[in-house]
C-alpha positions, -999 to 999 in steps of 0.1 A, spaced: -589 -443 -390 -559 -423 -393 -538 -414 -363 -549 -381 -350 -527 -361 -327 -541 -343 -297 -546 -345 -259 -567 -368 -241 -591 -357 -214 -569 -374 -188 -538 -355 -199 -557 -323 -197 -570 -329 -162 -533 -338 -149 -519 -307 -166 -546 -285 -150 -539 -301 -115 -501 -296 -119 -507 -259 -129 -533 -253 -100 -506 -267 -75 -480 -243 -90 -502 -214 -87 -514 -221 -52 -476 -223 -41 -468 -190 -58 -497 -172 -42 -489 -185 -7 -452 -172 -14 -464 -138 -25 -487 -136 6 -459 -143 29 -437 -117 11 -464 -91 15 -467 -97 52 -431 -93 56 -429 -61 36 -457 -47 57 -439 -56 89 -406 -42 77 -424 -10 67 -439 -6 101 -404 -13 118 -387 12 94 -414 38 103 -408 32 140 -370 36 134 -375 71 117 -400 81 145 -375 70 172 -347 90 155 -367 121 154 -380 118 190 -345 110 203 -330 141 186 -356 162 203 -350 146 236 -313 150 233 -318 188 228 -344 191 257 -324 202 287 -355 208 308 -366 173 307 -372 161 343 -347 133 356 -359 99 368 -394 106 356 -412 88 329 -424 111 300 -447 98 273 -466 109 244 -482 98 211 -472 105 175 -495 124 151 -513 98 128 -503 118 97 -467 108 106 -474 72 112 -496 63 82 -526 61 106 -509 34 127 -514 40 165 -480 47 181 -464 65 208 -433 68 229 -420 67 266 -387 81 277 -366 84 309 -337 107 317 -312 95 342 -278 103 356 -253 78 340 -220 90 353 -210 117 377 -175 128 385 -159 114 417 -163 148 435 -192 166 417 -189 204 416 -205 230 396 -189 235 361 -178 198 358 -192 175 331 -216 147 339 -230 120 316 -269 115 311 -286 85 296 -319 88 277 -339 56 274 -366 59 247 -392 32 239 -413 35 207 -445 14 206 -469 9 178 -501 -13 171 -494 -41 147 -527 -60 143 -538 -72 179 -503 -68 192 -482 -39 203 -445 -39 191 -418 -19 207 -384 -6 197 -359 6 225 -332 32 218 -306 45 243 -285 77 238 -260 96 260 -252 133 263 -230 153 284 -240 183 306 -223 208 328 -233 205 364 -250 234 381 -251 243 417 -286 229 419 -272 194 406 -247 190 434 -260 178 467 -256 202 497 -226 189 516 -212 168 489 -174 168 489 -160 193 462 
């Protein structure tokens, strides 16, 4: 019998096993990368929504002080993900002797929340704006 070249059945089984291990490893890596990409997409969307909402709040000079204001986002803006926001406007800094016409500093705290599977994730943003004090902002009897 002449020496014929080829693979034995054992060599084929070993090669198939090695290839299966490699494919399983690659698929698990791809699965993890996909989960990370989805998480980053949701976080990026929340950042964009927070910026839009914060811009609106910075321009809203009738927002009540020291009161929690909240709302939800339109699902068409969030890709169908349930999400919303909570905000609070507070005095941050007042002049030593407040009087109408002086500048004061406000702080806006904004929290964006969104559903991520069974969990709720949050992103918090703070912003500051100046405002001119009006007669109603100064307490009666305060030193001027």
